[in-house]
C-alpha positions as a printed Julia matrix, in Angstrom:
453×3 Matrix{Float64}:
   0.0    0.0     0.0
   1.31   3.3    -0.98
   1.24   6.09    1.68
   1.58   9.58    0.43
   3.21  12.46    2.25
  -0.12  14.21    2.52
  -1.59  11.32    4.47
   1.32  11.27    6.93
   0.91  14.9     7.63
  -2.79  14.47    8.43
  -2.05  11.55   10.74
   0.49  13.6    12.67
  -2.02  16.41   13.14
  -4.64  14.02   14.49
  -2.23  12.46   16.99
  -1.2   15.89   18.26
  -4.79  16.96   18.71
  -5.44  13.76   20.77
  -2.48  14.43   23.03
  -3.52  18.04   23.54
  -7.07  17.0    24.38
  -5.84  14.4    26.85
  -3.74  17.03   28.64
  -6.73  19.33   28.95
  -8.7   16.51   30.54
  -5.97  16.12   33.27
  -5.97  19.9    34.17
  -9.68  19.8    34.96
  -9.31  17.24   37.87
 -11.55  18.28   40.97
  -9.96  20.62   43.62
  -9.8   19.78   47.37
 -12.77  21.19   49.28
 -12.61  21.86   53.1
 -15.77  22.5    55.1
 -16.63  23.28   58.75
 -20.14  22.44   59.96
 -19.92  25.06   62.79
 -18.32  28.48   62.98
 -18.16  28.71   66.79
 -17.79  26.43   69.79
 -18.64  27.23   73.41
 -16.53  25.63   76.13
 -16.74  25.62   79.93
 -14.61  27.75   82.22
 -13.0   24.61   83.65
 -11.54  23.86   80.21
 -10.84  20.33   78.97
 -10.5   18.31   75.76
 -12.72  19.07   72.78
 -13.08  17.99   69.1
 -13.98  20.07   66.08
 -15.38  18.14   63.09
 -14.56  19.1    59.54
 -15.21  17.77   56.06
 -12.7   17.24   53.24
 -13.51  16.44   49.61
 -11.01  15.59   46.88
  -8.06  15.15   49.18
  -4.61  15.28   47.73
  -2.66  12.13   48.23
  -0.03  12.46   50.98
  -1.35  15.77   52.36
  -3.04  16.25   55.77
  -5.13  18.97   57.39
  -3.26  21.43   59.57
  -4.79  23.32   62.53
  -3.54  26.03   64.9
  -4.89  28.39   67.58
  -4.11  32.07   67.96
  -3.8   32.01   71.79
  -1.68  30.17   74.27
  -4.56  28.78   76.31
  -5.65  26.51   73.44
  -3.36  23.78   72.16
  -4.1   21.54   69.18
  -3.61  17.95   70.2
  -4.18  15.79   67.09
  -5.84  16.07   63.68
  -7.63  13.0    62.38
  -9.31  12.44   59.04
 -12.47  14.14   60.32
 -11.68  15.98   63.57
  -9.36  18.54   65.11
  -8.82  17.59   68.74
  -7.75  20.43   71.02
  -7.24  21.18   74.73
  -8.5   24.33   76.5
  -6.95  25.52   79.75
  -9.07  26.61   82.7
 -10.27  30.22   82.57
  -9.43  31.64   85.99
 -10.65  35.1    85.04
 -14.14  36.33   85.78
 -14.76  37.43   82.18
 -15.53  35.43   79.04
 -12.68  35.05   76.54
 -12.47  34.13   72.84
  -9.97  32.61   70.44
  -9.81  31.27   66.87
  -8.77  27.86   65.58
  -7.65  28.05   61.92
  -7.79  24.94   59.67
  -5.67  24.77   56.52
  -5.32  22.31   53.68
  -3.17  22.32   50.61
  -5.02  23.52   47.58
  -7.63  25.34   49.67
  -6.99  29.01   49.02
  -7.85  30.34   52.52
  -8.02  28.85   56.0
 -11.33  28.14   57.63
 -11.82  29.58   61.12
 -13.82  28.47   64.1
 -14.33  30.79   67.06
 -13.85  29.24   70.51
 -15.82  31.02   73.26
 -14.85  30.1    76.81
 -17.15  30.93   79.72
 -15.93  33.07   82.61
 -15.15  31.49   85.94
 -17.91  31.93   88.5
 -16.95  34.53   91.07
 -16.78  33.39   94.68
 -19.76  34.62   96.7
 -19.03  35.24  100.38
 -21.82  35.07  102.97
 -21.78  35.71  106.73
 -24.11  34.02  109.18
 -24.92  37.33  110.89
 -24.25  41.05  110.86
 -23.34  41.69  114.51
 -21.8   40.23  117.65
 -22.56  41.63  121.1
 -19.95  41.36  123.84
 -20.1   41.98  127.59
 -17.83  44.62  129.07
 -15.49  41.95  130.49
 -14.59  40.97  126.93
 -14.34  37.43  125.58
 -12.03  35.05  123.77
 -12.6   32.9   120.7
 -15.81  34.58  119.64
 -17.05  33.18  116.34
 -18.79  34.29  113.17
 -19.67  31.56  110.67
 -19.3   32.09  106.93
 -19.75  30.25  103.64
 -18.32  30.7   100.14
 -20.02  29.64   96.93
 -17.62  28.81   94.09
 -14.7   28.79   96.52
 -11.16  28.71   95.21
  -9.01  25.75   96.15
  -6.95  26.4    99.25
  -8.17  30.01   99.65
  -9.65  31.32  102.93
 -11.22  34.7   103.68
  -9.21  37.55  105.18
 -10.2   39.58  108.25
  -9.39  43.22  108.95
 -10.18  45.45  111.92
  -8.56  48.71  113.0
  -9.78  48.65  116.61
  -6.96  47.87  119.02
  -9.34  46.04  121.38
  -9.98  43.34  118.77
  -7.17  40.78  118.57
  -6.25  37.2   117.61
  -8.32  37.23  114.44
  -8.19  33.75  112.9
  -9.82  32.09  109.89
 -10.64  28.39  109.66
 -12.89  26.5   107.27
 -16.34  28.01  107.77
 -15.49  29.93  110.96
 -13.99  33.33  111.81
 -12.77  33.8   115.39
 -11.43  36.75  117.41
 -10.83  38.06  120.93
 -12.33  41.17  122.52
 -10.47  42.95  125.33
 -12.3   44.17  128.45
 -13.89  47.59  128.1
 -12.34  49.78  130.76
 -13.98  52.94  129.47
 -17.22  54.51  130.65
 -19.02  54.2   127.34
 -20.16  51.39  125.1
 -18.07  50.92  121.97
 -18.35  49.25  118.61
 -16.28  48.54  115.56
 -16.47  46.68  112.27
 -14.58  43.57  111.27
 -14.27  43.44  107.5
 -14.17  40.11  105.71
 -12.94  39.76  102.13
 -12.42  36.85   99.77
 -10.21  36.68   96.7
 -12.27  37.32   93.59
 -15.51  38.16   95.42
 -17.04  41.43   94.34
 -18.05  42.61   97.81
 -16.17  43.0   101.08
 -18.55  42.12  103.89
 -18.49  43.37  107.47
 -20.08  42.64  110.79
 -20.34  44.9   113.83
 -18.82  44.05  117.2
 -20.52  46.04  119.96
 -19.37  45.94  123.55
 -21.19  47.13  126.65
 -19.82  50.04  128.59
 -17.18  49.16  131.13
 -16.78  50.21  134.71
 -15.7   53.81  134.19
 -13.52  53.67  137.24
 -10.09  52.07  137.53
  -8.7   50.06  140.41
  -4.99  49.73  141.19
  -3.05  47.64  143.65
   0.32  48.65  145.07
   1.76  46.22  147.56
  -1.09  45.29  149.88
  -2.99  48.5   149.12
  -5.83  48.81  146.63
  -7.21  52.17  145.57
  -9.75  53.38  143.04
  -9.65  56.23  140.56
 -13.02  57.75  139.63
 -13.7   58.63  136.0
 -14.68  62.25  135.38
 -16.17  63.16  132.02
 -15.08  66.55  130.69
 -17.52  69.44  130.64
 -18.19  73.11  131.32
 -19.09  74.57  134.72
 -19.11  77.8   136.72
 -16.05  77.93  138.95
 -15.77  80.1   142.03
 -18.29  81.92  144.21
 -21.1   84.04  142.84
 -21.28  87.74  143.65
 -24.16  87.23  146.09
 -23.1   83.89  147.59
 -23.45  84.01  151.35
 -20.21  83.66  153.26
 -18.03  83.82  150.18
 -14.54  85.25  150.46
 -13.13  87.75  148.0
 -10.4   85.33  146.86
 -13.11  82.85  145.82
 -14.47  85.36  143.28
 -15.36  86.2   140.62
 -17.36  83.24  139.35
 -16.24  82.38  135.83
 -16.92  79.79  133.17
 -14.4   76.98  132.83
 -14.35  74.28  130.16
 -12.39  71.09  130.69
 -11.86  69.45  127.32
 -10.35  66.13  128.39
 -11.78  63.37  130.56
  -9.66  62.42  133.55
  -9.61  60.37  136.75
  -9.49  61.54  140.33
  -8.93  59.57  143.53
 -12.0   58.07  145.19
 -10.27  58.75  148.5
  -7.59  61.01  149.83
  -4.26  59.16  149.74
  -4.15  57.02  152.86
  -1.22  56.32  155.11
  -1.34  52.7   153.93
  -0.9   53.68  150.28
   1.81  56.16  151.2
   3.76  53.52  153.1
   3.47  51.06  150.2
   5.95  53.28  148.32
   7.68  55.5   150.86
  10.05  54.76  153.73
   8.34  56.6   156.57
   4.9   57.77  157.65
   5.07  61.53  158.25
   1.53  61.84  159.61
   0.8   63.42  162.96
  -2.39  61.4   163.42
  -1.5   57.73  163.22
  -3.2   54.56  164.36
  -0.67  51.79  163.92
  -3.17  49.14  164.97
  -5.66  50.13  162.26
  -5.73  49.27  158.57
  -3.8   52.47  157.8
  -6.94  54.04  156.31
  -6.37  57.47  157.82
  -5.36  60.07  155.25
  -1.66  60.84  155.1
  -0.81  64.39  156.2
   2.18  66.57  156.97
   3.37  66.06  153.4
   4.57  69.05  151.43
   4.24  69.63  147.7
   7.67  68.16  146.98
   7.03  65.03  149.08
   3.92  64.49  147.01
   5.85  64.8   143.74
   8.33  62.16  144.92
   5.46  59.82  145.82
   3.8   60.35  142.43
   7.06  59.68  140.61
   7.39  56.34  142.4
   3.74  55.48  141.78
   4.08  56.17  138.06
   7.17  53.99  137.88
   5.35  51.21  139.7
   2.13  51.29  137.68
   3.26  52.59  134.3
   0.46  55.17  134.41
   0.54  58.96  134.6
  -0.65  60.12  137.99
  -0.55  63.81  138.84
  -2.02  66.28  141.26
  -5.33  67.64  139.98
  -5.48  71.19  138.71
  -7.65  73.45  140.82
 -10.29  73.44  138.06
 -10.28  69.64  137.9
 -10.58  69.47  141.67
 -13.57  71.83  141.9
 -15.36  70.3   138.91
 -15.07  66.83  140.51
 -16.1   68.2   143.94
 -19.24  69.68  142.39
 -20.13  66.29  140.87
 -19.04  66.93  137.29
 -21.8   66.35  134.75
 -23.9   64.71  137.48
 -23.81  67.76  139.72
 -26.96  68.55  141.71
 -25.65  71.96  142.74
 -25.01  71.17  146.39
 -23.35  73.68  148.7
 -20.94  71.03  149.92
 -19.48  68.17  147.94
 -22.32  65.66  147.79
 -24.93  67.25  150.03
 -26.41  70.4   151.52
 -26.14  68.68  154.92
 -22.53  69.11  155.96
 -22.43  66.36  158.6
 -23.39  63.77  155.97
 -20.29  64.33  153.87
 -17.52  66.01  155.89
 -15.27  65.77  158.93
 -14.81  69.33  160.14
 -14.54  71.42  163.29
 -18.1   70.57  164.29
 -17.76  66.77  164.38
 -14.17  65.63  163.9
 -12.87  66.0   167.45
  -9.79  67.74  166.06
  -8.36  64.67  164.4
  -8.47  62.88  161.08
 -10.8   59.99  160.38
 -10.59  56.95  158.07
 -10.9   58.04  154.46
 -14.31  57.31  152.99
 -16.23  57.1   156.25
 -18.75  59.79  155.21
 -21.09  59.76  152.23
 -19.69  60.28  148.72
 -20.69  62.98  146.25
 -22.54  62.5   142.96
 -19.49  60.87  141.31
 -18.73  58.54  144.2
 -15.84  60.62  145.59
 -15.33  60.88  149.33
 -14.02  63.63  151.62
 -13.79  66.38  149.03
 -14.84  68.58  151.93
 -13.07  68.11  155.25
 -10.76  65.54  156.85
  -7.54  66.96  155.32
  -6.87  69.8   152.92
  -5.61  68.72  149.52
  -2.78  69.98  147.33
  -3.52  71.03  143.77
  -0.91  71.5   141.06
  -1.62  75.23  140.45
   0.3   78.16  141.74
  -2.01  80.18  143.97
  -3.37  83.36  142.36
  -6.46  85.5   141.92
  -9.33  84.5   139.69
 -10.29  86.29  136.48
 -13.84  86.81  135.25
 -12.87  85.68  131.75
 -13.97  82.29  130.48
 -11.15  79.74  130.5
 -10.35  76.43  128.82
  -8.29  73.89  130.75
  -6.8   76.48  133.13
  -3.57  75.66  134.92
  -3.65  78.48  137.47
  -1.36  81.44  137.98
   1.94  81.46  136.07
   3.88  81.82  139.33
   3.65  82.87  142.96
   6.26  85.05  144.61
   5.69  83.37  147.99
   5.9   79.88  146.48
   2.3   79.15  147.42
   0.39  76.3   145.8
  -3.39  75.94  145.84
  -4.92  73.91  148.66
  -8.58  72.9   148.55
 -11.33  71.21  150.55
 -10.88  72.34  154.14
  -9.87  69.98  156.92
 -10.93  68.4   160.18
 -10.08  71.62  162.02
 -11.91  73.95  159.6
 -15.1   75.85  160.29
 -18.3   74.97  158.45
 -17.91  77.99  156.16
 -14.67  76.56  154.84
 -16.38  73.33  153.75
 -18.08  74.94  150.72
 -16.97  73.54  147.35
 -15.67  76.99  146.33
 -13.4   77.41  149.36
  -9.75  77.81  148.41
  -6.49  78.64  150.12
  -2.79  78.8   149.42
  -0.08  76.85  151.24
   3.65  77.23  150.98
   4.94  74.4   148.82
   7.62  73.31  151.3
   5.4   73.41  154.41
   4.57  70.27  156.4
   1.18  70.96  157.98
  -0.73  68.49  160.16
  -3.89  69.15  158.12
  -2.35  68.97  154.65
  -2.82  65.86  152.54
  -3.58  65.23  148.88
  -5.67  63.35  146.34
  -4.42  61.83  143.11
  -5.55  62.61  139.59
  -4.67  60.62  136.51
  -4.51  61.48  132.86
  -6.94  59.32  130.88
């Protein structure tokens, strides 16, 4: 058979067209197709292991799906033929948080994304069993307040806070708060708050600790001697004798307004010989009864002897005893804020409250053997006269605040108040005042303590 050139050429063209067509058929093979059935996943605050399903069509031989997260609290564990398995850490914050897991596959032009939404941790909720605790004036130890915490954190206990110095030993155990309350030595009831907080809780809670008023008076023991200091609440009063007061002396005038701004204490009794001897070497008193309980007031002590005694008493007790100012003395003698306006300290009947010329037999008597005044203070009139800290000087009609007396006295006289067992009835009035030379040792001169609060 004879094949012409023209035929060969046509055959070559047909073969080339077949090859070209076959190549076009290969280029049109189906592309990989990646699908996600969900675009977001919600997970719990506690975290854990989760799986995200996906679909893949027309996979490429030898290629696998890749997945990654855009935050550190999600880690991709494994990728199977149909799932992305991932681990979510616990969300310790109290706000929701979000992240994205991206899934890639070769031949897929852009990654598919799934949002991961993690719930916020539940905040702890602190509750107290009550809102107050009442305490007796003697105080108490290991008082309790119960509490509970919803959504508590592992190993975390509440914290207690209180600024009051009389609350101490605050302790926290599982479900119980405990604390101590010191005795109330003051004259008024008191209260404070104990605040309770818990990590992560929105609110700081508090409960009130209220304590009954204490005995306003203080008792001290030195050696075998016990003595009491009477609490005097500050206030304003009229000091001195009025212009028309019967029997008043010129040096007791003019009456003037005095304000004491600070509370203080003053002796229930005049200082006795027993208390004096508990600190000093010798009893200077003229009137002594060695067989008694040493309850007679000490006398024949001068101003400087008294300062030595007070210095020793302060060292022994750690408190600040002083002589009262004249204003403190008269305010207490009148009964302070409980004053009933008596002529004498505690009564208008002199024999009820004082040892004086008319009943004393010219000698001292045991301290506290007459009736007390409105504050419970004895012998503010009579028995022995009492040193005050002031220099002796004339009064002024001007109102005064916390007066300390004259700036000096040329004769070295200090104020002496209260009259004594030898004094006439007229010298028993609460306004009676005199001056005594500071270095004198008089058989009628004693003293009474005061104490700074």
